[in-house]
FITOR-744214 format. One line per 2 residues: number of its first residue (from 1); their letters; for each residue z, x, y of N, C-alpha, C. Coordinates in pm, whole numbers, plus 50000, padded with zeros to 5 digits. Each point is the difference from the previous one (the first is absolute). Layout:
N
NUM) a) Z:X:Y:Z:X:Y:Z:X:Y; ...
END
This chain:
353
1) ml) 93610:37975:17224:50121:49905:49979:50140:50121:49991; 50107:49920:50047:50129:50118:49969:50081:49986:49870
3) cp) 50046:50106:49984:50076:49995:49830:50113:49915:50044; 50030:49896:49870:50122:49960:49983:50111:50020:50050
5) ni) 50030:50171:50014:50130:50049:50020:50010:49942:50180; 49882:50076:50017:49932:49992:50202:50030:49873:50011
7) ma) 49967:49926:49935:49989:49813:50065:50154:49951:49970; 50066:50046:49919:50163:49972:49973:50039:49995:50142
9) ls) 50004:50140:50022:50077:50082:50104:49939:49911:50135; 49847:49960:50015:49983:49940:50166:50028:49874:49945
11) gr) 49991:49948:49911:50050:49839:49976:50150:49953:50005; 50118:50068:50025:50138:50015:50004:50019:49965:50148
13) ak) 50129:49910:50012:50080:50032:50163:50025:50075:50052; 49940:50015:50103:50025:50160:50107:50137:50008:50070
15) se) 50113:49860:49970:50070:50004:50089:50137:49930:49917; 50148:50019:50055:50100:49947:49932:50052:50007:50096
17) vr) 50139:49907:49977:50098:49964:50156:50141:50069:49873; 50011:50100:50088:50156:50026:49903:50149:49962:50100
19) ri) 50110:50006:49922:50119:50010:50109:50047:50112:50004; 50071:50027:50142:50019:50162:50001:50176:49965:49989
21) qi) 50022:50025:49911:50168:50068:49970:50098:50095:50037; 50118:50066:49996:50033:50068:50065:50111:50026:49849
23) tg) 49997:50110:50012:50120:50058:49918:50101:50141:50054; 50118:49973:49969:50092:50101:50024:50060:50042:50136
25) gs) 49944:49831:50055:50041:49962:50136:49891:50084:50102; 49882:50104:49947:50003:50031:50129:49831:50047:49942
27) ty) 49926:49995:49847:49861:50008:49989:49944:49845:50003; 49910:50047:50071:49897:49843:49957:49901:50019:49876
29) iv) 49961:49903:49909:49900:50066:49936:49911:49868:49999; 49887:50044:49897:49879:49884:49965:49950:50041:49846
31) sl) 49999:49904:49908:49972:50031:49856:49869:49983:49987; 49926:50090:49947:49900:50012:49943:49905:49928:49947
33) pk) 49876:49956:49969:49972:49900:49911:49988:50039:49870; 50005:49932:49896:50030:50036:49864:49818:50051:49965
35) kw) 49940:49918:50005:49867:49960:49991:49963:50177:50069; 50013:50041:50122:49977:50161:50086:50023:50087:49932
37) vt) 50154:49975:49956:50036:50138:49914:49925:50014:49896; 49992:49916:49924:49959:50019:49824:49858:50022:50023
39) eh) 49922:49937:50082:49886:50052:50018:49985:50166:50042; 50062:50050:50105:49982:50136:50066:50053:50073:49877
41) gl) 50058:49969:49855:50091:50066:49911:50141:50049:50085; 50045:49926:50037:50126:50082:50063:50142:49961:49907
43) aa) 50142:50060:50049:50097:49961:49896:50072:50001:50110; 50184:49965:49957:50083:50038:50089:50032:50168:50012
45) kd) 50035:50002:50077:50032:50127:50071:49902:50072:50084; 49831:49936:49918:49906:50087:50053:49974:49950:50191
47) qv) 49957:50115:50064:49993:50020:50127:49863:49946:50081; 50061:49904:50095:49872:49948:50086:50048:50069:50121
49) rv) 49859:50014:50034:50008:50045:50185:49957:49883:50078; 50107:50004:50116:50015:49857:50117:49941:50051:50081
51) ew) 49872:49978:50087:49951:50058:50128:50037:49911:50093; 50080:50010:50148:49933:49912:50116:49878:50049:50081
53) rp) 49904:49844:50017:49888:50015:50028:50014:50000:50152; 49918:50037:50042:50001:50000:50180:50015:49829:50057
55) sg) 49930:49913:49876:50028:49899:50042:50151:49947:49992; 50073:50068:49938:50113:49939:49975:50054:49959:49902
57) nl) 49887:49967:49891:50026:49988:49874:50037:50116:49872; 50047:49952:49913:50026:50062:49906:49865:50033:49880
59) rv) 50029:50141:49943:49884:49980:49943:50074:50077:49837; 50009:49929:49862:50026:50056:49885:49881:50043:49955
61) ip) 50043:50148:49925:49894:50062:49945:50067:50051:49827; 49915:49997:49928:50050:50001:49877:49972:50151:49931
63) ea) 50079:50086:50065:50003:50141:50003:49986:50073:49829; 50094:49893:49991:50012:50090:49787:49925:49907:49910
65) ss) 49871:49928:50056:49915:49915:49902:49935:50100:49961; 49985:49970:49864:49875:50057:49907:49916:49914:49964
67) ii) 49961:49911:50062:49866:49880:49982:49914:50121:50098; 49845:49966:49939:49891:50066:50042:49919:49891:50023
69) rr) 49941:49958:50109:49922:49887:49936:49868:50023:50124; 49894:49964:49926:49865:50042:50110:49903:49899:49976
71) re) 49928:49940:50125:49907:49887:50042:49886:50016:49895; 49950:49939:49920:49924:50012:49923:49914:49853:50070
73) ie) 49807:50010:49982:49917:49897:49989:49919:50018:49920; 49957:49864:49910:49894:50018:49910:49844:49917:50090
75) in) 49893:50028:49996:49879:49930:50029:49916:50046:49905; 49975:49862:49965:49908:49932:49869:49833:49968:50059
77) ln) 49932:50120:49989:49865:49962:50076:49924:49860:49934; 50030:50004:49881:49940:49855:49992:50000:49865:50073
79) di) 50152:50029:50052:50018:49896:50109:49942:50023:50132; 49921:50117:50022:49990:50028:50168:49871:50011:49980
81) pg) 49886:49953:50131:49908:50070:50003:49938:50118:50026; 49935:50049:49992:49934:50169:49994:50046:50049:50164
83) df) 49946:49903:50064:50002:50059:50149:50125:49980:50033; 50092:49950:49966:50158:50016:50051:50068:50089:49884
85) il) 49971:50049:49945:50080:50115:49941:50046:50077:50051; 49960:50083:50111:50063:50091:50091:50095:49939:50072
87) dh) 49973:49896:50042:50091:49906:50106:50127:50024:49888; 49997:49965:49890:50105:49957:49944:50074:50129:49965
89) li) 49964:50085:50006:50060:50154:49949:50067:50046:50139; 49919:49982:50090:50060:50068:50108:50137:49919:50033
91) ga) 49961:49835:50002:50151:49912:49991:50120:50091:49934; 49923:49991:49838:50122:50062:49935:50101:50106:50072
93) yl) 49897:50106:50039:50061:50134:50077:50089:49954:50121; 49907:49953:50092:50119:49922:50092:50135:49914:49980
95) sg) 49984:49949:49908:50116:49952:49930:50099:50106:49952; 50024:50096:50004:50088:50149:49936:49936:49980:49891
97) aq) 49988:49952:49909:49976:49991:49860:49981:50167:49945; 50090:50031:49907:49993:50129:49945:49944:50013:49877
99) li) 49943:49934:49938:49935:49966:49879:49879:49879:50019; 49859:50022:50005:49869:49862:49960:49966:50036:49909
101) ri) 50009:49882:49932:49967:50023:49863:49916:49886:50010; 49838:50059:49963:49872:49909:50027:49971:49981:49863
103) rs) 49970:49889:49948:49932:49941:49910:49866:49930:49945; 49943:50014:49885:49870:49938:50010:49948:49958:49900
105) kd) 49983:49885:49939:49971:49948:49847:49853:50080:49978; 49880:50016:50090:49912:50061:49984:49979:50175:49984
107) gf) 50124:50057:50040:49994:50110:50034:49968:50037:50127; 49991:50136:50048:49893:50030:50123:49873:50047:50062
109) dr) 49942:49965:50029:49851:50079:50017:50064:50066:50119; 49810:50085:50028:50011:50103:50089:50050:49969:50148
111) tn) 49965:49866:50017:50013:49884:50147:50180:50007:50013; 50038:49968:49897:50144:50002:50008:50062:50168:50060
113) rk) 49918:50066:49894:50088:50139:49982:50013:50029:50177; 49868:49986:50037:49952:50054:50175:50072:49940:50060
115) if) 50046:49896:49988:50067:49878:50089:50166:50077:50006; 50028:50065:49874:50166:50054:49965:49957:50150:50105
117) rs) 49900:50085:49940:50007:50139:50129:50025:49971:50102; 49923:49903:50078:50022:49955:50096:50101:49984:50065
119) fi) 50063:49916:49899:50145:49981:50104:50089:50083:49972; 50005:50107:49902:50075:50122:49981:49979:50099:50101
121) qt) 49895:50014:50060:49902:50043:50110:50083:49953:50162; 50003:49873:49965:50041:49942:50158:50194:49977:49983
123) tr) 50037:50066:49915:50169:49988:49992:50051:50098:50008; 50149:50019:49973:50044:50128:50007:50071:50023:49878
125) gi) 49978:50076:49918:50150:50008:49910:50008:49960:49866; 49848:49867:50031:49987:49925:49824:49883:50095:49905
127) ei) 50093:50008:49873:49874:50073:49902:50041:49897:49851; 49821:50017:49961:50062:49989:49820:50057:50050:49929
129) tt) 50108:49924:49944:50059:50057:49900:50014:49929:49862; 49943:49948:49953:49985:49909:49877:49864:49893:50008
131) et) 49925:50058:49881:49849:49890:50032:49986:49994:49811; 49963:49894:50008:49950:49934:49866:49863:49904:50004
133) ek) 49949:49989:49897:49895:49933:50053:49995:49859:50065; 50100:49913:50002:50009:49910:50061:50132:49997:50075
135) ti) 50092:50111:50043:50086:50020:50036:49982:50139:50130; 50042:49981:50094:50013:50117:50123:50108:49974:50094
137) em) 50115:50088:49998:50095:50034:50063:50002:50116:50069; 50032:49935:50190:49999:50045:50098:50123:50030:50035
139) ls) 50040:50132:50021:50150:50058:50062:50033:50072:50132; 50048:49918:50110:50047:50077:50086:50097:50143:50007
141) ll) 49961:50087:50010:50059:50138:49988:50096:50052:50112; 49934:49933:50146:50059:50036:50121:50135:49928:50033
143) np) 50093:50111:50007:50129:49902:50053:49950:49962:50143; 50071:49856:50064:49940:50018:50135:50081:50064:50087
145) se) 50125:50037:49989:50107:50086:50098:49909:50193:49964; 49929:50025:49959:49961:50096:49993:49885:50017:50121
147) mp) 49946:49894:50040:49892:49968:50128:50082:49910:50060; 50060:50099:50129:50036:49910:50085:49929:49898:50107
149) ly) 50050:49867:50050:49925:49931:50088:49915:50051:50111; 50103:50104:50035:49924:50094:50118:49912:50089:50003
151) ss) 50026:50035:49895:49926:50111:49968:49806:49929:49911; 50021:49920:50010:49894:49922:49973:49922:50002:50131
153) in) 50089:49882:50066:49912:49993:50135:49969:50086:50091; 50109:50113:49957:49934:50129:50067:49825:50051:49959
155) rm) 49991:49993:49856:49901:50054:49898:49892:49924:50085; 50003:49881:50009:49907:49864:50057:49957:50065:50115
157) yl) 50073:49998:50088:49980:50039:50113:49938:50128:50046; 49993:50116:49901:49963:50093:49993:49846:49996:49957
159) li) 49983:49915:49899:49850:50005:49952:49897:49940:50090; 50106:49843:50105:49908:49945:50052:50000:50092:50171
161) ss) 50069:50043:50034:50001:50112:50102:49851:50080:49981; 50014:50050:49894:49910:50135:49956:49877:49979:49994
163) qi) 49973:49827:49936:49880:49918:50050:49958:49982:50145; 50059:49974:50062:49963:49990:50119:49951:50126:50051
165) rd) 50112:50086:50006:49975:50136:50077:49842:50032:49937; 49963:50001:49878:49863:50016:49954:49919:49966:50075
167) in) 49988:49799:50026:49935:49935:50039:49937:50046:50145; 50156:50043:50089:50007:50051:50171:49883:50109:50006
169) ev) 50034:50126:49891:49878:50094:49981:49927:49941:49999; 49938:49936:49891:49858:49958:49961:49958:49950:50132
171) lk) 50047:49925:50059:49939:49930:50110:50009:50108:50123; 50112:50082:50044:49914:50093:50083:49923:50115:49949
173) ga) 49905:49951:49904:49856:50091:49927:50023:50101:49879; 50132:50008:49929:50018:50065:49870:49960:49916:49901
175) np) 49944:50100:49894:49929:50000:49839:50074:49810:49944; 49910:49933:50024:50045:49830:49901:50062:50045:49815
177) si) 49956:50124:49990:50024:50026:49864:50170:50006:49985; 50058:49998:50090:50137:50019:50024:50078:49879:49971
179) le) 49929:49852:49982:50042:49902:50005:49965:49944:49824; 49948:50103:49933:49968:49964:49843:50078:49938:49935
181) da) 50167:50063:50059:50104:49955:49883:50080:49887:50028; 49899:49908:50099:50084:49887:50050:49999:49905:49888
183) ee) 49955:49992:49911:50005:49884:49896:50135:50065:49911; 50031:50114:49989:50112:50087:49902:50159:49980:50088
185) re) 49951:50015:50163:50099:49976:50059:50044:49813:50011; 49897:49942:50013:50046:49875:49949:50074:49930:49896
187) ke) 49954:50084:49892:50057:49949:49891:50143:50045:49967; 50046:50086:50079:50140:50082:50002:50044:49912:50080
189) id) 50007:49975:50141:50043:49890:50046:50019:49849:49959; 49938:49937:49893:50001:49872:49935:50136:50036:49915
191) al) 49959:50106:49885:50111:50038:49938:50157:50004:50045; 50021:50107:50120:50093:49990:50040:50041:49875:50082
193) rf) 49928:49893:50026:50038:49903:50056:50062:49847:49879; 49929:50068:49869:50068:49944:49894:50095:50030:49963
195) lm) 50041:50151:49958:50116:50033:50022:50130:49969:50061; 49985:49973:50157:50087:49964:50106:50028:49888:49975
197) er) 49910:49888:49941:50012:49847:50011:50080:49986:49877; 49995:50100:49858:50080:49969:49870:50135:50103:50042
199) qv) 50017:50077:50082:50125:49991:50004:50106:49928:50102; 49867:49966:50085:50140:49932:50139:50025:49853:49844
201) gl) 49928:49914:49922:50006:49909:49941:50164:50063:49873; 49979:50145:49966:50120:50026:49925:50154:49999:50084
203) il) 49981:50005:50113:50050:50026:50125:50079:49880:49994; 49944:49933:50008:50042:49846:50083:50034:49928:49824
205) es) 49992:50068:49916:50097:49949:49832:50099:50064:49987; 50004:50137:50052:50102:50111:49931:50104:50038:50128
207) sr) 50128:49994:49982:50079:50073:50107:49979:50141:49965; 50008:50043:49866:50004:50101:50023:49885:50108:50018
209) le) 49894:49923:50008:49878:50106:50055:49986:49983:50146; 50086:49922:50034:50018:49931:50215:50072:50157:50010
211) ds) 50076:50045:49960:50116:50113:50007:49876:50104:50010; 49937:50023:49859:49941:50114:49983:49891:50058:50068
213) mg) 49939:49862:50052:49899:50028:50043:50016:50012:50169; 50118:49979:50054:50061:50096:50128:49942:49862:50122
215) tn) 49990:49832:49918:50013:49924:50114:50058:49880:49958; 50000:49961:50072:50028:49805:49975:49881:49919:49963
217) rw) 50053:49835:49955:49894:49939:49957:49902:49966:50086; 50090:49912:50140:49931:49993:50091:49896:50067:50075
219) ea) 50065:50176:50034:49877:50089:50040:49871:50051:49918; 50050:49937:49842:49908:50041:49870:49843:49882:50060
221) se) 50075:49920:50015:49901:49863:50002:49899:50048:50164; 50068:50051:50098:49930:50026:50095:49911:50115:49989
223) ls) 50047:50100:49898:49931:50125:49993:49868:49969:49933; 50031:49878:49924:49842:49962:49955:49919:49922:50007
225) ri) 50019:49926:50152:49923:50005:50127:49943:50075:50080; 50072:50136:49959:49915:50112:50119:49916:50058:49886
227) vr) 50049:50010:49871:49878:50043:49889:49862:49945:49980; 50010:49820:50007:49909:49947:50083:49948:50041:50110
229) tf) 49978:50029:50055:49950:49987:50162:49920:50230:49952; 50110:49997:49925:49892:50141:50000:49906:50005:49898
231) er) 50013:49890:49958:49912:49989:49870:49884:49927:50050; 49973:49913:50104:49938:49957:50117:49882:50088:50065
233) mg) 50133:50082:50049:49919:50122:50066:49922:50092:49940; 50042:50050:49853:49924:50043:49892:49841:49903:50012
235) dh) 50014:49885:49937:49897:49925:50003:49873:50090:50107; 50049:49946:50108:49865:50009:50111:50014:50127:50038
237) sf) 50088:50129:49979:49952:50101:50003:49865:50066:49858; 50034:49887:49901:49864:50055:49894:49935:49896:50050
239) ri) 49983:49960:50050:49869:49862:50076:49928:50096:50105; 50106:50040:50087:49945:50125:50098:49922:50124:49944
241) sn) 50028:50035:49888:49945:50118:49941:49878:49974:49947; 49993:49899:49912:49821:49921:49962:49969:49995:50078
243) li) 50028:49949:50113:49924:49923:50121:49909:50158:50084; 50092:50147:50016:49980:50085:50064:49863:50076:49914
245) me) 50083:49997:49842:49855:50080:49940:49881:49898:49978; 50045:49860:50010:49836:49959:49938:49905:49940:50145
247) fe) 50115:50048:50098:49871:49977:50117:49921:50086:50089; 49864:49964:50067:49924:50147:49996:49883:49966:50141
249) gd) 50147:49945:50130:49945:49977:50067:50048:50099:50113; 50051:49987:50149:50058:50091:50038:50142:50049:50046
251) nl) 50008:50109:50021:50138:50045:49978:50114:49900:50141; 50113:49967:50007:50101:49969:50082:49964:50125:50113
253) pn) 49940:49936:50156:50060:50049:50075:50146:50084:50075; 50031:50128:49993:50102:50041:50037:50140:49936:50078
255) ds) 49904:49899:50115:50079:49921:50018:50002:49882:50010; 49979:49983:49886:49997:49847:49951:50153:49958:49960
257) vl) 50068:49925:50045:50158:49921:49991:50044:50010:49847; 49873:50004:49927:50051:50026:49844:50099:50121:49984
259) ms) 49938:50147:50056:50028:50163:49994:50129:50009:50050; 50078:49890:50060:50143:49998:50065:50084:49940:49922
261) ii) 49968:49859:49899:50079:49938:49952:50052:50078:49921; 49941:50093:49909:50079:50077:49834:50118:50061:50070
263) pm) 49952:50093:50075:50128:50077:50063:50127:49914:50049; 49949:49916:50025:50136:49884:50065:50077:49924:49894
265) wq) 49909:49995:49880:50064:49928:49848:50064:50109:49977; 49963:50144:49981:50038:50109:49958:50152:50033:50063
267) ss) 50017:50005:50117:50107:50008:50093:50069:49893:49951; 50002:49903:50001:50069:49851:49971:50052:50005:49878
269) mk) 49943:50038:49905:50011:50005:49873:50153:50067:49957; 49975:50140:50063:50126:50130:50017:50112:49905:50027
271) ll) 50029:49941:50127:50109:49961:50012:50055:49876:49899; 49876:49884:49937:50087:49944:49953:50028:50028:49838
273) is) 49951:50095:49918:50000:50048:49877:50141:50059:50040; 50020:50111:50147:50138:50028:49980:50131:49943:50012
275) nl) 49968:49852:50062:50113:49908:50019:50020:49940:49858; 49938:50033:49873:50069:49906:49915:50113:50095:49944
277) rk) 50007:50122:50057:50157:50040:49967:50075:50036:50193; 49956:49997:50066:50052:50025:50101:50015:49823:50061
279) nk) 50092:50005:50137:50051:49901:50032:49954:49975:50138; 49857:50063:50042:49968:50028:50170:49906:49872:49995
281) va) 50056:49864:50015:49931:49906:50010:49922:49985:50161; 50012:50107:50097:49932:49978:50140:49850:50116:49936
283) ev) 50009:50048:49907:49885:50089:49957:49885:49873:49902; 50063:49946:49968:49927:49835:49890:49966:49922:50091
285) hd) 50021:49997:50147:49983:49915:50093:49867:50018:50045; 49988:50180:50055:49907:50090:50082:49899:49994:49915
287) ak) 50010:50005:49799:49849:50027:49953:50007:49834:50004; 50053:49897:49985:49907:49878:50017:49941:49957:50162
289) kh) 50056:50007:50100:49965:50047:50079:49823:50028:50032; 49997:50152:49911:49882:50080:50019:49870:49892:49891
291) ln) 50059:49959:49870:49925:49940:49941:49937:49865:50027; 50109:49996:50070:49946:49819:50087:49867:50058:50062
293) sa) 50035:50099:50125:49930:50041:50099:49848:50041:49909; 49971:50041:49893:49914:50034:49931:49911:49909:49961
295) iw) 50077:49906:49938:49944:49880:49952:49918:49885:50101; 50114:49991:50124:49921:49941:50098:49872:50084:50031
297) am) 49990:50120:49995:49849:50101:50075:49933:49961:49904; 50021:49997:49862:49917:49978:49924:49896:49857:49981
299) ed) 50076:49904:50030:49979:49865:50020:49868:49990:50147; 50089:50068:50081:49885:50022:50143:49862:50025:49929
301) ye) 50028:50135:49973:49870:50078:49926:49921:49927:49922; 50057:49946:49915:49921:49889:49898:49927:49897:50066
303) sn) 50050:49899:50089:49958:49951:50077:49898:50014:50078; 49984:50133:50050:49897:50020:50103:49894:50107:49916
305) lw) 49998:50015:49889:49931:50097:49885:49857:49946:50015; 49980:49841:49965:49850:49976:50044:49968:50023:50084
307) dd) 50066:50021:50100:49916:49967:50174:49949:50163:49998; 50022:50105:49923:49967:50118:50002:49863:49994:49969
309) kv) 49958:50113:50010:49801:50000:49968:50021:50134:49899; 50095:49955:49868:50007:50101:49923:49909:49986:49887
311) gr) 49935:49906:49995:49947:49945:49883:50025:49902:49904; 49966:49916:49932:50131:49904:49857:50024:50073:49919
313) vn) 49961:50086:49968:50004:50073:49873:50175:50111:50030; 49955:50075:50132:50133:50060:50005:50116:49904:50084
315) al) 49944:49887:50055:50125:49938:50057:50104:49906:49851; 49885:50007:49904:50124:49952:49889:50076:50084:49932
317) yr) 49909:50125:49978:50117:50073:49968:50103:50033:50100; 49981:50024:50126:50094:50000:50111:50168:49905:49973
319) yr) 49906:49878:49921:50059:49822:50057:50142:50022:49890; 49918:50023:49860:50052:50033:49864:50106:50141:50000
321) ls) 49948:50092:50081:50111:50120:49994:50100:49977:50089; 50002:49912:50125:50105:49964:50118:50062:49888:49923
323) es) 49979:49895:49932:50062:49920:49936:50081:50029:49870; 49984:50128:49924:50078:50063:49932:50109:50067:50062
325) lr) 49965:50075:50096:50117:50049:50084:50082:49933:50054; 49935:49918:50040:50110:49886:50091:50083:49980:49911
327) ri) 49941:49930:49879:50103:49956:49857:50121:50054:49970; 49983:50132:49996:50047:50130:49990:50114:49959:50089
329) ca) 49985:50045:50116:50098:50029:50084:50119:49863:50021; 49891:49875:49936:50096:49895:50006:50116:49976:49897
331) ya) 49943:50070:49863:50091:49987:49900:50115:50106:50042; 49968:50129:50087:50134:50086:50022:50070:49953:50108
333) sd) 49945:49891:50084:50087:49925:50114:50067:49917:49899; 49978:49939:49903:50045:49902:49890:50154:50088:49936
335) ma) 49965:50141:49994:50064:50032:49952:50166:50074:50091; 49922:49975:50124:50097:50043:50129:50111:49888:49948
337) ei) 49968:49884:50027:50023:49863:49977:50113:50007:49891; 49983:50012:49872:50081:50051:49914:50077:50092:50016
339) li) 49986:50119:50039:50119:50100:50038:50102:49903:50120; 49927:49978:50095:50102:49891:50069:50154:49939:49921
341) ni) 49901:49866:49919:50094:49910:49946:50123:50140:49883; 49921:50118:49940:50070:50080:49947:50112:50049:50112
343) hn) 50012:50086:50089:50043:49975:50128:50103:49941:49990; 49985:49901:50057:50138:49842:50029:50043:49986:49855
345) hr) 49925:50006:49886:50125:50007:49885:50098:50075:49997; 49925:50160:50015:50136:50114:49987:50076:49976:50122
347) ss) 50036:49956:50114:50050:49991:50092:50100:49878:49949; 49918:49919:50001:50118:49823:49982:50116:50070:49926
349) ve) 50130:49921:50018:50071:49979:49897:50107:49883:49957; 50083:49986:49906:50040:49888:49975:50147:49996:50043
351) vn) 50030:49866:50083:50153:49957:50048:50002:49931:49960; 50160:49953:49988:50091:49849:49967:49960:49888:50077
353) m) 49998:49896:49977:49979:49926:50121:50143:49907:50024
END
């Protein structure tokens, strides 16, 4: 549950209608709501910053406010089935809570503590700061603005691309042992995805974070969609790694269609990731065309696979491998569509009608 002070803030009216007045013959003024002034600890002659937003709206920021707030969530384990404790902890983290207070009338057993450790390992910047017999408090020590969205996305890309590169090397004959850390990479990708979703949620609620993170709310929501495509690509690269390490059949022939897919994905992804910052939409178009060609090639490969005389075990292995590679390319193609959305939004202008 949310703390009472947070509930009070979220439950009040979000807007008021105020009249524009004129003073001194040339200055237009609008009075500030008294509740807003007092809740931010402001007084007469204190300064506020007025920002002109790209939309044409004005934003008033209480620069001189001495009030510090934080979001807190309390989780009572007596009200939650054991199988859902981790879900509630992750939900609290994604909500942007800075303090997570966990209570239990019966104390915490080994299973509970194992879940808490798993949660801390799955997230970024969460530490246990207070612990008693029946209460544990976890505090977020990471300032959201210290990890820019684009840095998190680039880190996810590097993790996935290195995993795909290692998969490519093993398919060419390298020792499968280089894939043994696949699970660790998968966990790091998941942790970055949770961090990104937390950051985007905070940006959507806080105009200050919107500025410090170097993006706007609309673009942040699109970036969160890119993060989900990376997470799914990471899931399939992890699946391929496990598939290769467990397989005991014949290696792929060098002329297999699948051997040409990974280089195509790599070159396309380089174009896409560079266009997070650049504005060369033609490169995004080229990447999407190549990815779609790869998807169609793998669909044909899969439909003809069972006609080849490779044996059932080899055919099943190659089908699963192709399916995951096809999905990885499809998610990259989805990323291209999101980048086109971002390009069009950046190019759009608002005009008076």
